[in-house]
C-alpha positions in Angstrom: 30.7 -114.3 44.1 27.5 -112.8 42.5 27.3 -111.3 39.0 27.7 -107.7 40.2 30.9 -108.6 42.0 32.3 -110.4 38.9 31.5 -107.3 36.8 33.3 -105.0 39.2 36.3 -107.4 39.2 36.3 -107.1 35.4 36.4 -103.2 35.7 39.2 -103.4 38.3 41.2 -105.5 35.9 40.6 -103.0 33.2 41.9 -100.2 35.5 45.0 -102.3 36.4 45.7 -102.9 32.7 45.3 -99.1 32.0 47.8 -98.3 34.7 50.3 -100.8 33.3 49.9 -99.4 29.8 50.3 -95.8 31.1 53.5 -96.8 33.0 54.9 -98.1 29.7 54.1 -94.9 27.9 51.1 -96.4 26.0 48.0 -94.3 25.8 44.8 -96.3 26.3 42.2 -95.6 23.7 39.1 -96.9 25.4 37.6 -98.6 28.5 35.3 -101.4 27.6 31.9 -101.4 29.4 30.3 -104.2 27.4 30.8 -105.9 24.1 28.2 -108.7 24.5 30.6 -111.4 23.6 30.3 -113.4 26.7 27.3 -115.6 25.7 25.1 -114.3 28.5 24.0 -111.0 30.2 26.3 -111.5 33.2 26.3 -108.4 35.3 23.1 -107.1 33.7 19.5 -107.1 34.9 17.0 -108.3 32.4 13.3 -107.4 32.5 10.5 -108.3 30.0 10.6 -110.6 27.0 12.6 -108.5 24.5 16.2 -109.6 25.3 16.1 -113.3 25.9 18.7 -114.9 28.1 21.7 -114.1 25.9 22.9 -111.7 23.2 21.9 -112.2 19.6 24.4 -113.1 16.9 22.8 -111.0 14.1 19.3 -110.8 12.6 16.5 -112.7 14.2 13.9 -114.6 12.2 12.4 -112.5 9.3 14.2 -109.4 10.4 16.2 -107.5 7.7 20.0 -108.0 7.8 21.5 -106.4 10.9 25.0 -105.1 10.2 27.6 -102.8 11.7 28.1 -104.6 15.0 31.4 -105.9 16.2 32.4 -109.4 17.0 29.8 -112.1 17.2 27.3 -110.7 19.7 25.0 -107.8 20.2 21.7 -106.7 21.8 18.8 -107.2 19.4 15.3 -107.0 20.8 13.5 -108.4 17.8 13.3 -111.6 19.8 9.6 -111.9 19.5 9.2 -109.5 16.7 8.3 -105.9 17.2 5.8 -106.8 19.9 8.3 -107.7 22.6 9.2 -105.2 25.3 11.6 -105.0 28.2 14.8 -103.5 29.5 18.4 -104.4 30.1 20.3 -102.6 32.9 24.0 -102.7 33.6 25.9 -102.6 36.8 27.4 -99.3 37.9 30.8 -98.4 36.5 33.2 -95.4 37.1 33.0 -92.7 34.4 36.6 -92.4 33.5 36.7 -90.7 30.1 35.0 -87.7 28.5 32.8 -89.7 26.2 30.6 -92.7 26.4 30.2 -94.3 22.9 28.1 -97.2 21.6 27.0 -98.8 18.4 23.2 -98.3 17.9 20.6 -99.2 15.4 17.0 -100.2 15.3 13.8 -98.2 16.0 13.6 -94.4 16.2 11.2 -94.0 19.1 12.6 -91.5 21.6 11.9 -92.6 25.2 10.7 -96.0 24.0 13.6 -97.7 22.1 17.2 -96.8 22.8 19.9 -96.6 25.4 20.0 -94.4 28.5 22.7 -93.3 31.0 21.8 -92.8 34.7 24.1 -91.0 37.2 23.1 -90.8 40.9 19.8 -92.5 39.9 18.8 -89.8 37.4 18.5 -90.1 33.7 21.1 -87.8 32.2 21.6 -89.0 28.6 19.5 -90.9 26.0 19.7 -92.0 22.4 17.4 -93.8 20.0 17.8 -95.6 16.7 17.2 -94.4 13.1 14.6 -96.9 11.8 17.7 -98.6 10.4 19.1 -102.1 11.0 22.7 -100.8 10.5 24.5 -100.1 13.8 26.5 -96.8 13.8 28.5 -95.1 16.4 26.8 -92.7 18.8 28.5 -90.7 21.6 27.6 -88.7 24.7 29.8 -86.0 26.2 29.9 -87.2 29.9 32.9 -85.0 31.0 30.7 -83.3 33.7 30.3 -86.7 35.4 34.0 -87.7 35.4 34.8 -89.5 38.6 31.2 -90.4 39.3 29.5 -93.8 38.9 26.7 -94.5 36.4 24.9 -97.2 34.7 23.3 -97.7 31.3 19.8 -99.1 30.5 18.8 -100.4 27.1 15.1 -100.1 26.6 12.4 -101.4 24.3 9.0 -100.2 25.2 7.5 -99.7 21.7 5.2 -102.2 20.0 4.7 -101.7 16.2 6.9 -100.8 13.3 10.6 -100.8 14.1 9.7 -101.6 17.7 13.1 -102.9 18.6 16.7 -101.7 19.3 20.2 -103.0 18.4 23.1 -102.1 20.7 26.8 -103.2 20.8 30.2 -102.1 22.0 29.6 -99.7 24.9 32.9 -98.0 25.7 34.3 -95.0 27.5 36.6 -93.1 25.1 38.6 -89.8 25.1 37.2 -88.7 21.7 33.6 -88.8 20.4 32.7 -91.4 17.9 30.0 -91.2 15.3 29.1 -89.0 12.3 29.7 -85.3 12.3 26.6 -83.0 12.4 27.1 -80.9 9.3 24.6 -78.3 10.6 22.7 -76.2 8.1 22.9 -77.1 4.5 23.8 -73.4 3.7 26.8 -73.6 6.1 27.9 -77.1 4.9 28.2 -75.7 1.3 30.9 -73.3 2.5 33.0 -76.0 4.2 36.1 -77.6 2.7 34.5 -81.0 3.1 31.7 -80.1 0.6 31.7 -82.9 -2.0 35.1 -84.0 -0.9 34.2 -86.5 1.7 35.6 -90.0 1.8 33.8 -92.1 -0.9 32.1 -89.0 -2.5 31.8 -89.6 -6.2 33.3 -86.9 -8.3 31.5 -87.2 -11.6 28.3 -89.1 -10.7 25.3 -87.4 -9.4 24.8 -87.6 -5.6 22.5 -85.5 -3.4 24.2 -82.9 -1.2 22.9 -84.6 1.9 20.7 -87.4 3.0 19.2 -90.5 1.5 18.4 -90.9 -2.2 17.0 -93.9 -4.2 15.2 -94.3 -7.5 15.5 -91.7 -10.3 12.1 -90.1 -11.1 10.4 -87.7 -13.5 13.1 -87.6 -16.0 12.1 -85.2 -18.8 13.9 -82.8 -21.2 12.5 -79.3 -21.6 13.9 -75.9 -22.4 17.4 -77.1 -22.8 17.5 -78.9 -19.4 17.6 -82.5 -18.5 15.5 -82.8 -15.3 16.3 -85.5 -12.8 14.0 -85.9 -9.9 14.8 -88.6 -7.3 13.4 -90.4 -4.3 14.8 -88.4 -1.3 14.5 -88.2 2.4 14.9 -84.6 3.5 15.0 -85.6 7.2 17.7 -88.3 7.3 20.3 -90.5 5.7 18.1 -93.6 5.5 14.9 -94.4 3.6 11.8 -92.5 4.7 9.7 -89.4 4.2 9.8 -89.9 0.4 9.9 -86.6 -1.4 11.0 -85.7 -4.9 14.5 -84.1 -4.9 15.3 -82.1 -8.0 18.4 -81.3 -10.1 18.9 -80.1 -13.7 21.7 -80.2 -16.2 22.4 -79.0 -19.7 24.6 -82.1 -20.5 23.6 -84.9 -18.1 27.1 -84.5 -16.5 27.2 -81.1 -14.7 24.2 -80.8 -12.3 22.6 -77.8 -10.5 20.7 -78.6 -7.3 17.2 -77.1 -7.1 14.8 -76.9 -4.1 12.7 -80.0 -3.3 10.0 -80.4 -5.9 7.0 -82.5 -4.6 6.7 -82.9 -0.9 5.3 -85.6 1.4 2.2 -84.2 3.1 -0.6 -85.4 5.3 0.7 -88.9 5.6 1.2 -89.5 1.9 4.7 -90.0 0.6 5.7 -89.2 -3.0 6.9 -92.5 -4.4 8.4 -93.1 -7.9 6.9 -91.8 -11.1 7.6 -89.9 -14.3 7.1 -86.6 -16.0 6.1 -85.4 -19.5 5.8 -82.2 -21.4 2.1 -81.7 -22.2 2.8 -80.1 -25.6 -0.9 -79.9 -26.5 -2.1 -78.9 -23.1 -4.4 -81.9 -23.0 -4.6 -81.6 -19.2 -5.7 -78.0 -19.3 -3.1 -77.1 -16.7 -1.1 -74.9 -19.0 -1.0 -71.1 -18.8 0.0 -68.9 -21.7 2.1 -70.1 -24.6 4.4 -72.5 -22.8 3.3 -76.1 -22.3 3.1 -77.4 -18.7 5.2 -80.1 -17.2 3.1 -82.9 -15.7 4.5 -85.3 -13.0 2.8 -88.6 -12.5 3.7 -90.4 -9.3 2.6 -92.9 -6.7 1.0 -91.5 -3.6 1.9 -93.9 -0.7 0.1 -93.7 2.6 -2.9 -94.7 4.7 -2.6 -98.3 3.7 -2.7 -97.9 -0.1 -0.9 -96.7 -3.2 -2.5 -94.5 -5.8 -1.5 -92.7 -8.9 -1.4 -89.0 -8.6 -0.4 -86.0 -10.7 1.1 -82.5 -10.2 1.8 -79.8 -12.7 4.3 -76.9 -13.2 4.2 -73.8 -15.3 7.6 -72.5 -14.5 10.0 -75.1 -16.0 9.6 -77.4 -13.1 10.7 -75.0 -10.4 7.4 -75.2 -8.5 4.7 -77.8 -8.5 1.0 -77.9 -7.7 -0.7 -81.2 -6.8 -3.9 -81.8 -8.8 -7.0 -81.1 -6.6 -8.7 -84.2 -8.1 -6.0 -86.7 -7.0 -5.8 -89.6 -7.1 -6.3 -90.2 -10.8 -6.2 -94.0 -10.3 -7.2 -95.6 -7.1 -7.7 -99.4 -7.0 -7.5 -99.6 -3.1 -4.3 -101.6 -3.6 -1.3 -101.7 -1.2 1.3 -102.4 -3.9 0.3 -100.5 -7.0 3.1 -98.2 -8.0 5.7 -96.5 -10.2 3.8 -95.1 -13.2 5.8 -94.4 -16.4 3.9 -92.2 -18.9 4.5 -91.4 -22.5 2.7 -90.0 -25.5 1.8 -92.7 -28.1 1.5 -91.0 -31.4 0.0 -93.9 -33.3 -3.0 -94.2 -31.0 -3.1 -90.5 -30.2 -3.2 -91.0 -26.4 -1.1 -91.0 -23.2 0.0 -94.4 -22.2 0.9 -95.4 -18.6 2.7 -98.6 -17.6 2.4 -99.2 -13.9 3.3 -102.1 -11.6 1.1 -104.4 -9.6 4.2 -105.1 -7.6 3.4 -108.1 -5.5 1.3 -109.8 -8.2 4.3 -109.7 -10.6 2.6 -108.0 -13.5 2.3 -104.6 -15.0 -0.8 -102.8 -16.3 -1.2 -100.5 -19.3 -3.7 -97.5 -19.1 -4.7 -95.0 -21.7 -5.8 -91.3 -21.3 -6.6 -88.3 -23.4 -5.9 -85.7 -20.7 -3.7 -87.3 -18.0 -6.5 -87.1 -15.5 -9.0 -89.8 -16.6 -7.5 -93.3 -17.3 -8.8 -96.5 -18.8 -7.3 -99.9 -18.3 -6.1 -101.3 -21.6 -4.2 -104.6 -20.8 -1.6 -106.2 -18.6 1.6 -108.1 -19.0 3.1 -110.8 -16.8 4.1 -112.7 -14.8 7.2 -113.3 -17.0 10.9 -113.5 -16.9 13.0 -114.4 -13.9 11.4 -116.8 -11.4 11.5 -116.5 -7.6 11.5 -112.7 -7.5 9.4 -111.2 -4.6 8.1 -108.2 -6.6 8.1 -106.3 -9.9 8.3 -102.6 -10.0 9.6 -99.4 -11.7 8.6 -100.3 -15.3 9.6 -98.4 -18.4 8.4 -98.7 -22.0 10.0 -97.3 -25.1 10.7 -98.0 -28.8 14.3 -98.6 -29.8 16.0 -98.7 -33.2 17.9 -101.8 -34.3 21.6 -100.9 -35.1 22.5 -101.2 -38.7 18.9 -101.8 -39.9 17.5 -98.5 -41.1 13.9 -98.0 -40.2 13.7 -101.1 -38.1 12.7 -101.0 -34.4 11.2 -102.9 -31.5 9.5 -102.0 -28.3 11.3 -102.7 -25.0 9.6 -103.2 -21.6 12.0 -102.9 -18.6 10.9 -104.0 -15.1 12.8 -104.3 -11.9 12.8 -106.7 -8.9 13.7 -106.0 -5.3 15.6 -109.3 -4.9 16.8 -112.4 -6.7 18.4 -110.6 -9.6 21.4 -112.1 -11.5 24.0 -110.8 -9.1 21.9 -111.0 -6.0 19.6 -108.4 -4.4 17.8 -105.9 -6.7 18.1 -105.6 -10.4 16.3 -105.3 -13.7 15.2 -107.4 -16.7 13.7 -106.5 -20.1 11.5 -107.9 -22.8 11.6 -107.1 -26.6 8.4 -107.1 -28.7 5.6 -104.9 -30.1 3.3 -102.4 -28.6 0.2 -101.3 -30.5 -1.2 -98.7 -28.2 -3.1 -101.3 -26.2 -1.0 -104.4 -25.6 2.7 -105.3 -25.3 3.5 -108.7 -26.9 7.0 -110.2 -26.4 8.5 -111.8 -29.4 10.4 -114.3 -27.4 9.3 -117.0 -24.8 8.2 -115.4 -21.6 10.4 -117.5 -19.5 13.6 -116.2 -21.2 15.5 -113.8 -18.9 17.3 -110.8 -20.3 19.3 -108.9 -17.7 19.8 -105.2 -17.9 23.1 -105.1 -16.0 25.1 -107.9 -14.5 26.4 -106.0 -11.5 24.7 -105.5 -8.2 24.2 -101.7 -8.4 22.0 -100.7 -11.3 18.4 -100.5 -10.3 15.2 -98.8 -11.5 16.6 -97.2 -14.6 14.3 -94.5 -16.1 14.6 -93.0 -19.6 14.2 -89.3 -20.3 11.0 -88.3 -22.0 10.8 -85.6 -24.7 14.3 -85.9 -26.0 14.2 -83.9 -29.3 13.9 -86.0 -32.5 17.0 -84.3 -33.8 18.9 -86.0 -31.0 17.2 -89.4 -31.6 18.8 -91.2 -28.6 17.0 -93.1 -25.8 18.8 -92.0 -22.7 18.6 -93.3 -19.2 20.3 -93.7 -15.8 19.7 -95.8 -12.7 20.0 -95.8 -8.9 23.6 -97.0 -8.4 22.8 -99.1 -5.3 21.1 -102.3 -4.2 18.3 -102.7 -1.8 20.0 -105.6 -0.1 23.2 -103.6 0.7 21.7 -100.1 0.4 23.1 -98.8 3.7 26.5 -98.0 2.3 29.1 -96.4 4.6 28.8 -92.8 3.5 27.9 -89.5 5.2 26.3 -87.0 5.0 24.7 -88.5 1.9 23.8 -92.0 0.8 23.5 -93.4 -2.7 24.5 -92.2 -6.2 23.1 -92.3 -9.7 24.8 -94.3 -12.5 26.4 -92.6 -15.5 23.8 -91.6 -18.1 23.7 -94.1 -21.0 22.2 -94.4 -24.4 20.5 -97.7 -25.3 19.7 -99.4 -28.5 19.1 -102.9 -29.9 21.7 -105.0 -31.6 21.1 -108.2 -33.6 23.4 -111.0 -32.4 23.6 -114.7 -33.2 21.3 -115.2 -30.2 18.7 -112.7 -31.4 18.1 -109.0 -30.5 19.9 -107.7 -27.4 19.7 -104.3 -25.7 23.1 -102.6 -25.5 24.2 -99.6 -23.4 26.9 -97.0 -24.0 28.1 -94.1 -21.9 26.8 -90.9 -23.3 29.2 -88.9 -25.5 28.8 -85.9 -23.2 31.1 -87.6 -20.7 34.1 -86.9 -23.0 34.0 -83.3 -21.7 35.5 -84.5 -18.4 38.6 -86.0 -20.0 42.1 -84.7 -19.2 45.1 -85.5 -21.3 45.1 -88.9 -23.0 47.7 -91.5 -22.2 48.1 -94.4 -24.7 49.8 -97.8 -24.6 50.5 -99.6 -27.8 50.5 -103.4 -28.4 52.3 -105.6 -25.8 52.2 -109.2 -24.6 51.6 -110.4 -21.1 52.4 -114.0 -20.2 51.2 -115.2 -16.8 52.2 -111.9 -15.2 51.1 -108.4 -14.1 52.1 -105.0 -15.4 51.8 -102.0 -13.1 51.0 -98.9 -15.1 52.1 -96.2 -12.8 55.4 -95.7 -14.7 53.3 -94.8 -17.8 51.4 -92.2 -15.9 48.3 -94.4 -15.5 46.8 -94.3 -12.0 44.0 -92.7 -10.1 40.5 -93.2 -8.7 38.5 -91.0 -11.1 39.5 -92.4 -14.5 38.3 -93.7 -17.9 40.0 -96.6 -19.6 39.4 -98.3 -23.0 41.4 -101.5 -23.3 41.4 -103.9 -26.3 42.6 -107.4 -25.7 43.4 -110.2 -28.1 42.8 -113.7 -26.8 45.7 -116.2 -26.9 46.0 -119.1 -24.4 45.5 -117.3 -21.1 42.7 -118.6 -19.0 42.0 -115.1 -17.5 43.2 -111.6 -18.1 42.1 -108.0 -17.5 42.7 -105.0 -15.3 43.1 -104.4 -11.6 42.0 -100.9 -10.4 41.8 -99.0 -7.1 44.9 -101.0 -6.2 46.9 -100.6 -3.0 47.4 -101.6 0.6 45.9 -105.1 0.0 42.9 -103.6 -1.9 42.0 -104.3 -5.5 39.0 -104.3 -7.8 39.4 -106.9 -10.6 37.9 -106.3 -14.0 38.5 -109.5 -15.8 37.7 -111.9 -18.7 37.3 -115.7 -18.2 38.2 -117.2 -21.5 36.8 -120.6 -20.6 33.3 -119.4 -19.8 33.4 -116.4 -22.2 32.4 -114.1 -19.4 33.4 -110.6 -18.2 33.4 -110.0 -14.5 34.0 -107.6 -11.7 35.4 -109.0 -8.4 35.1 -106.6 -5.5 35.9 -109.1 -2.8 39.0 -107.2 -1.8 37.8 -103.8 -3.0 38.2 -101.9 0.3 35.4 -101.6 2.9 33.3 -104.6 2.3 32.3 -105.8 5.8 29.3 -103.4 6.3 27.1 -106.1 4.9 27.8 -109.8 4.4 26.4 -109.8 0.8 28.5 -106.9 -0.4 31.8 -108.7 -1.3 31.7 -110.9 -4.3 32.3 -111.5 -8.0 29.7 -110.6 -10.6 29.9 -111.8 -14.2 28.0 -111.7 -17.5 28.3 -113.2 -20.9 30.8 -111.6 -23.4 31.5 -113.6 -26.6 34.8 -112.5 -28.2 34.5 -110.7 -31.5 37.1 -112.0 -34.0 39.2 -113.2 -31.1 39.1 -109.9 -29.2 37.3 -108.2 -26.3 37.1 -104.6 -25.3 36.6 -103.1 -21.9 35.4 -99.5 -21.5 35.8 -98.7 -17.9 34.8 -95.8 -15.6 36.2 -95.7 -12.1 35.0 -93.1 -9.7 35.8 -92.7 -6.0 33.3 -95.4 -5.0 32.1 -97.1 -8.2 33.1 -99.0 -11.3 31.1 -99.3 -14.5 32.3 -101.7 -17.2 30.9 -101.7 -20.8 32.0 -104.9 -22.6 32.3 -105.0 -26.4 30.6 -101.7 -27.1 27.8 -102.2 -24.5 27.0 -105.9 -25.2 27.3 -106.6 -21.5 27.5 -104.0 -18.7 28.5 -104.5 -15.0 27.9 -101.7 -12.5 29.3 -102.1 -8.9 29.9 -99.8 -6.0 33.3 -100.1 -4.3 34.7 -98.4 -1.2 38.5 -98.4 -1.4 40.9 -96.3 0.6 41.5 -93.0 -1.1 45.2 -93.9 -1.4 44.4 -97.1 -3.4 44.9 -95.6 -6.9 47.1 -98.2 -8.6 46.1 -99.7 -12.0 47.7 -102.8 -13.6 47.2 -105.3 -16.4 47.3 -109.0 -15.7 47.2 -112.3 -17.4 46.8 -115.8 -15.8 47.5 -119.2 -17.2 49.2 -118.1 -20.4 49.6 -115.3 -22.8 47.3 -112.3 -23.6 48.0 -109.5 -26.1 47.0 -106.0 -25.2 46.3 -104.4 -28.6 45.8 -100.9 -27.2 44.9 -99.0 -24.1 43.7 -95.4 -23.8 43.5 -93.7 -20.4 42.1 -90.4 -19.2 41.9 -88.8 -15.7 38.4 -87.3 -15.4 37.7 -83.9 -13.9 35.3 -83.4 -11.0 31.9 -82.0 -11.9 31.6 -80.5 -8.4 35.0 -78.7 -8.2 36.9 -76.7 -10.8 40.3 -78.3 -10.2 41.1 -81.6 -12.0 41.1 -84.6 -9.8 44.7 -85.5 -8.9 46.0 -81.9 -9.4 
């Protein structure tokens, strides 16, 4: 029996099984065409060198992680890198359901990478990838071909970037699979799903639709906190970098504005900063109001340059400077300028990253257009990191020491951070308008956040002196696991935080606190008084404590328990554990069983950071949103930020103690209102 006969025998068996199920009153959900689990391409015709002799088991070689396929096998044409080409053609099969569905990822090259359906020898349907290694469901309506025979062909004819395709789980189904097309943004805003989708944060900033990454251009002007961000207007994955734009009067409630600075002529708008040019040093200002100046990296045509744009209408519209770029070193990885006015040296200062060389440069300017190199800093800090990017530089006060301050330089890495994947580190020292000098050994590592999802934090410029805070937020995601299972948007920003320096037995340490403006979201307070737990758990629903948009402040007194803490987003076998390990004096978040974790092999895990007890006590200040948890230990001494994707019904909260006794001194709880809808969450 040849391979085509064996394949048809397989389909005949499927039809027999469907008949038996129907006779027993069971409705069949799908007819499998191919799942690529057989260890070979039996029944398929292979041409070219892209497919090999058998299905792949995941990523190949230096390829990024391939996720979203089912079982142990899939088609992955990265066999010889993006240079390999070929096709894989199935045997004919009867079209027995209204839809043909498949998991697809890889290159977005219509007609060159993808999957095709042929009926009566004619091409009738086709689909391509999304320049994304994550496989997601796609479907074709094939109802017009019911009762006919067809075959599928998987193609890879493209050589170059993302010149490969990933396919798995080809099935005939009665209902379409895949993400819903939301149509026009203006129509989507009128739907009941708007900002109510599964996993949509309710008090964190997210874009209405499509991909977002690093915060950019954060500046305060005219009573508004401006937040620009890396955004793809054309899709829900990275690409076409353009500055999205939103404003807020309190860093909590946000108003979406039109796109600010657009990709054009092959140059994407990478990360950067914005300042108020109070003295109109640039000459771009009109009338009595100072202009806003955006300083960003132009990425395209094989290099990265530093460019500027200006606005004379409170950031609503922007004009790119005709003399761009303002710095061009003919470098491929030279990016992410953060600019500030340095009063002592009477000049603008830019810190910018030579990303792959692992150092940052400092430039000075009198007008934001002409820049002179002043110095550089690095390599320093964590070892093994592949790059260094998104720097920030600012002066911070020391708590409890009037008039005392230090300068902080924060820089981020795309991989190899404390919790794995991307993250940030910081250095404490002095800046004299020319050089930054760390006051500690350069091989000492100070982590900004001990979770996996706090990257590229940027501080707001031009905060009024009457406020006096240094305020920032970060991209709440991780480059390694960035393709989180959300639609029609992807990624979120962290809560805004104020930062300061605190003197500890181990020296100065940067601390972070949630901004006071978040208190405006609180509903009624629920309080628990002192109680003991001895190797047990205490569900809190009977006290009115549950939910997935909540704030909790819990004070614990250490006794002889080895571990204690809180379990949140609890239900149906799901839990996110916020705990304290007394033996190692560490706070941790364990999201191993937090819900949907299988979209990437690195997502599940436990992330911990140091938290010495203070007079025998520890405090957790916890914010849980629909798909995130942020924990501030001991008034911001250590912070852990993690994304989670629990079922919406997993709203339980409980206390626990292991290996002995723990005393809960007090607990305060609030449900938090949505910033996108008027009704309180849970009402």
